[in-house]
C-alpha positions as CSV (number, residue, x, y, z in Angstrom):
1,M,-3.9,12.5,-3.0
2,N,-2.1,10.2,-0.6
3,I,-0.4,7.3,-1.8
4,V,1.2,4.5,0.3
5,I,3.5,1.9,-1.0
6,L,3.7,-1.2,1.3
7,D,6.3,-3.8,1.7
8,D,9.1,-2.4,-0.6
9,Y,11.6,-4.4,1.3
10,Q,14.4,-3.7,-1.0
11,D,13.7,0.0,-1.1
12,A,13.6,-0.3,-4.8
13,V,10.6,2.0,-5.8
14,R,12.4,5.3,-4.9
15,K,15.2,4.2,-7.2
16,L,13.1,3.6,-10.1
17,Q,13.2,6.3,-12.9
18,C,9.4,6.5,-12.9
19,A,9.3,7.3,-9.2
20,S,9.7,11.0,-10.3
21,R,6.1,10.7,-11.3
22,L,5.0,10.4,-7.7
23,E,6.7,13.6,-6.5
24,A,3.5,15.6,-7.3
25,Y,1.7,13.4,-4.5
26,S,2.0,12.9,-0.9
27,T,3.6,9.3,-1.0
28,K,4.9,7.2,1.7
29,V,7.1,4.1,1.0
30,F,7.2,1.6,3.8
31,T,10.3,-1.0,3.7
32,N,9.0,-3.2,6.6
33,T,5.9,-5.1,6.9
34,V,3.4,-4.8,9.7
35,K,0.9,-7.5,10.6
36,G,-2.4,-7.0,12.2
37,I,-5.5,-4.7,11.3
38,G,-4.7,-2.5,14.0
39,Q,-1.3,-1.7,12.8
40,L,-2.3,-1.7,9.2
41,S,-5.2,0.6,9.8
42,V,-3.0,3.0,11.6
43,R,-0.4,3.0,8.8
44,L,-3.0,3.3,6.0
45,R,-5.5,5.7,7.6
46,E,-4.6,8.7,5.5
47,A,-4.3,6.5,2.2
48,D,-6.3,7.3,-0.9
49,I,-4.3,4.7,-2.9
50,I,-2.3,1.7,-1.5
51,I,0.3,0.1,-3.9
52,L,1.1,-3.4,-2.8
53,I,4.4,-4.9,-3.7
54,R,3.5,-8.5,-4.2
55,E,1.5,-10.5,-1.7
56,R,3.2,-9.5,1.6
57,T,0.2,-7.6,3.3
58,P,-3.3,-9.2,3.4
59,I,-5.9,-6.7,2.5
60,T,-9.0,-8.1,4.3
61,R,-12.6,-6.9,4.4
62,Q,-12.1,-5.9,8.0
63,L,-9.1,-3.8,7.2
64,L,-10.9,-2.1,4.2
65,D,-13.9,-1.3,6.5
66,K,-11.4,0.8,8.6
67,L,-10.2,2.7,5.6
68,P,-12.9,5.1,4.5
69,R,-10.6,7.3,2.5
70,L,-9.3,4.4,0.2
71,K,-10.3,4.7,-3.4
72,L,-7.9,2.3,-5.1
73,V,-5.7,-0.8,-4.4
74,V,-2.9,-1.4,-6.9
75,Q,-1.0,-4.8,-7.0
76,T,2.4,-5.3,-8.6
77,G,2.8,-8.8,-10.2
78,R,-0.1,-11.2,-10.3
79,L,-3.2,-10.8,-8.3
80,G,-3.1,-13.3,-5.4
81,N,-5.6,-14.4,-2.5
82,H,-4.4,-11.7,-0.3
83,V,-6.8,-9.1,-1.4
84,D,-10.3,-9.4,-0.5
85,V,-12.3,-8.6,-3.7
């Protein structure tokens, strides 16, 4: 299972006590934000799960169509209008 955590600009996730639960999985944490479907689809192409830190990255229908492996999108905080449900 490949987990991608986006937009952790403070690099806080790896410092959380619960982060050790992710060690059993292939996990990538990105501290910078990329824009554009092309860059995002490359960054997320192997993702089974995307964890969004707030609403920094828009998850559009066009992006979702480029991510056939994706099974789950998780959002910290409240759901906003940046995820195309």
